[in-house]
C-alpha positions in Angstrom: -15.7 -4.9 -41.3 -17.5 -2.2 -42.5 -21.2 -2.0 -41.6 -24.0 0.7 -41.9 -25.0 2.5 -38.9 -27.8 0.7 -36.7 -31.1 2.3 -36.3 -32.5 0.6 -33.3 -35.8 2.0 -32.0 -36.0 3.6 -28.5 -38.4 1.0 -27.5 -35.6 -1.6 -27.4 -34.2 -0.4 -24.4 -37.3 -0.8 -22.2 -37.0 -4.6 -22.2 -34.7 -7.0 -20.2 -34.3 -9.4 -23.3 -31.9 -11.7 -20.8 -34.8 -12.0 -18.5 -37.1 -12.8 -21.4 -34.9 -15.4 -22.9 -34.6 -17.0 -19.6 -38.0 -17.7 -18.8 -38.8 -18.7 -22.9 -39.5 -22.2 -23.3 -39.5 -21.9 -27.4 -36.0 -22.1 -28.6 -36.3 -20.0 -31.7 -37.7 -17.2 -29.5 -35.3 -17.5 -26.8 -32.6 -16.9 -29.4 -34.3 -14.1 -30.9 -34.5 -12.4 -27.3 -30.6 -13.1 -27.0 -30.0 -11.3 -30.3 -32.1 -8.5 -29.3 -30.1 -8.4 -25.8 -26.9 -8.0 -27.8 -28.1 -5.5 -29.9 -29.1 -3.4 -26.6 -25.3 -4.0 -25.5 -24.2 -2.2 -28.8 -23.2 -5.0 -30.8 -23.1 -4.9 -34.6 -25.7 -7.0 -36.6 -22.6 -9.1 -38.0 -21.5 -9.8 -34.3 -24.7 -11.0 -33.4 -25.3 -13.2 -36.1 -21.9 -14.7 -35.9 -22.4 -15.3 -32.3 -25.8 -16.9 -32.4 -25.0 -18.7 -35.7 -27.5 -17.0 -37.8 -27.2 -14.6 -41.3 -27.1 -11.2 -40.8 -30.3 -11.0 -42.7 -32.0 -12.9 -40.1 -31.0 -10.4 -37.5 -32.1 -7.5 -39.7 -35.2 -9.4 -40.0 -35.9 -9.5 -36.3 -35.1 -5.8 -35.8 -37.9 -5.3 -38.3 -40.2 -7.6 -36.8 -39.6 -5.6 -33.4 -40.3 -2.5 -35.3 -43.3 -3.1 -36.8 -44.8 -5.5 -33.7 -42.8 -5.1 -30.6 -42.4 -8.1 -28.8 -45.2 -9.9 -30.2 -43.3 -9.4 -33.6 -40.3 -12.0 -32.2 -42.2 -14.6 -30.7 -42.3 -17.9 -32.8 -45.9 -18.3 -34.8 -47.8 -21.4 -34.9 -46.3 -23.6 -37.7 -48.3 -25.3 -40.3 -48.6 -29.0 -40.7 -50.5 -31.6 -38.6 -50.2 -31.6 -35.2 -48.6 -34.3 -32.7 -50.8 -37.3 -32.4 -49.1 -38.8 -29.2 -49.8 -37.3 -25.9 -46.3 -35.7 -24.6 -45.9 -38.2 -21.9 -45.8 -41.1 -24.7 -43.3 -39.2 -26.9 -40.6 -39.1 -23.9 -41.3 -43.0 -23.8 -40.4 -43.7 -27.2 -36.9 -43.5 -28.1 -36.2 -45.7 -25.0 -38.6 -48.3 -26.2 -36.9 -48.3 -29.8 -33.6 -49.8 -28.5 
């Protein structure tokens, strides 16, 4: 595949994204950390996109967010909508009681 040259910021190499992914609890943020780790290793945007099952535009967006805001730009932001009404300990018991 023909790709355009990657312009990765030097700050990208200041972080251990694999370690960040290992410690991250939020799945979306963990995927972004893994994507950045692959870019650190020299993989192309399309390779990262194929490996993580996201679009190449998404990988480009991660790069833009990192350049603009650093690590904070890749963290998951709060979602709109109603908050959960059940406490976590009750949520875990629901599927078992439905059967």
